[in-house]
N, C-alpha and C positions, 0 to 999 in steps of 0.2 A: 432512810435508815441511818442512824448516826455512824460516823466514822471515828473510831476510837484512837486512830493514829493521829487525829487532829486534836487530841486532848489539850495540848499546850496552847493551841489557837483558841480553844474554848476558854481556857484560863485567862488568856490575854483579853478576850472579849468581855469576860466577866469583870476583869480589872477595869476596863474602859467603862463598862456599865456602872461600876461603883464610883468611878472617878476618884479612885484612891490608890495609894501605893501598895506595895506587896504586903500581904497579911501574914502574920505568924500563925494564923489558925485560931480557931475558937475553942480549943480544948478537946475533950473526948468526942469522938465522932460516933453518932448513933447510926448504926447500919441496919437496924431491924425494919421490916416492912410494917407499915401502919395498919391497924386493924380496928374494927368496930364489932360489937355484939358479943354473944356468948361463945367462948372458945369450944364449949362442949356441944354446940348445936350440931344436929345431924347433917345439915347442909352447909357446905363451905363454898363460898363464892369468892373468886379472885378476879379483880379487874386490873388490866394493864392499861395505863393511861398516861398521856402527856398533857402538861398544862398549856401547851401551844397547839393542841389538836382541837379543831373546832367541833368535831363529832363527839369528842370527850366532853367538851363544854356543854353541848346540847344534852347529853345524857345526864351530866351532873345537875344541870339547871332544871330540866323538864321531867326527868324520869326518876332519878335517884331519891329525891325527897319522899315520894310516895312509896318507893321500894323500901327505903329505910324504915319508914313508919310501920309498914305492913309486916316486914320480915326481920329486920335487924333489931329494932327496938323491942320487939316482942320475943326475942330469943330464938327465933326459928332459923336464922341464918347468921353464920359468922362470916364477916366480910373482910377481905384483905385487899389493900390498895398497893399495887406494884408500880413504881415509878418508871417511866419510859421517856425517851427524848425524841422530839420531832422538831423540825426547823421552825423558827430559829432556835437551835439547840441551846444556845447560851441563855436565852430568856427562860426556856423551860427549866434549865438547870438552876438558874438564879431563883426561880419561884420555889422549886423543891427545897433548895438550901435554906431559903427564908422560912418556909413552913416548918422545917426541922428546928431551926434556931428559935422559933417561937415557942417550941415545946410540944410534947405529945398531946397535951390537953387542948392546944390551940391549932394543931396541925391541920385538921380538916376544916376549921374555920378559915384558915389562910388559903388553902387550896380552893375552897369554895369561892372566896372573894376573888381570887385570880381568875377562875373560870368565868365568873360573872363580869370581870373586867376585860376579858379577851377582846371584845369588839372595840372597846375604848383604846386599848393598847395598840391594836393594829390599825385603827383609824387615825389616831393622833401620832403614832410613832414614838410616843413618850413612854417607852418600856420602863425606864428607870424610875420616872416620876410616879407611875402607877404602882410599881412594886414597892417603892419606898413608902408611899401612902398606906398601903396594906400592911407593910411591916410595922409602921408606927402605930397603926390601929391595933396591932397585936402586942404592943408594948415594947417594941424594939426602938432604940434610938438610931439616928442616921449613922453614927459611928459603928454601932453594932451591926447594922444592915450591911455597911460596906465591908466590915470584917467577915461577915457571914458569907457573902456571895463571892469572896475571894479566898476562901479557905480551901487550899489545895487538897488537904487530906479529906475533907468532906466531899469535894468534887470527885476525887479518885474513888472514894467509896460508892458514890452515885454511879459513876461510869461502870464500876465493877458489877453493880446490881443490874444495870441495863444490859451489859454484855452477857451476863448469866441468862437474862430473859431471852436474849436473841439466840445464844448458842445452846443452852440447855433446855429452855422451855419452848424454843422454836417460835417465838413471837416475832412477827414482822410488820404488824400494823396495829393502830390504836383507834378506838378502844377494842380490846379483846377480852371476852368474858369466859371464865372457866368455872364450872360448878362440879364439885366432887371429882376433880381431876379430869373432867371431860370438857373440851373446848366447845362451848355452846354457840358462840357467834363472834365474828370479827366485824366491827362497824357498829352503827347505831342499833340499839335494841329497844323494843317497847316494853312496857310493864306487862302486857299480855304475854309476850314471849318469855319474859322472866317468870311469870306465874306458872307457865307450862313447864319450864325447866326446873323450877323449884319443886313443883308437884311430882315430877318424874324422879327427882333426886330424893324425895322424901319417902318413896315407897319402900 
């Protein structure tokens, strides 16, 4: 679980990851949760996930595409992604900040690319290189990437979102899935389990 008293250490780590000096910030900070699908759908699904959580990566890569096609793209489920931080916290934070800097229309493309690059990042240890490559593929320059991941206002907003998830929503592990306000499962979940949960929530 992240320790928010170490926020300044995370800021310092992000600065080292960027290999850049202090940033003045990247302007207005977007604090809204990212969503997909019809907001008026009867079924609302929330996923709490971290970009450095291997189980979250497995769900994103192996289950989510089929779930999205079956329920989100068809208007049956409104999906909300809530950001969480797991070790190494600074890498998860840098990934989320990068995704937000890329813009709402590219946010899920960036997080998807990071999930798919998890193994590469942890095997090579080249966290910065992988994140920079993904940022550039989303249209950010290296300078924009450096400014993005050292934006203290954006990091503060991210920490506040995660702290709310812990203190208010009582989330302590990732991934955690909530459907229509009911916690369905903590940990990896199959499409069959989601089918059952959506069917129950659709009654």
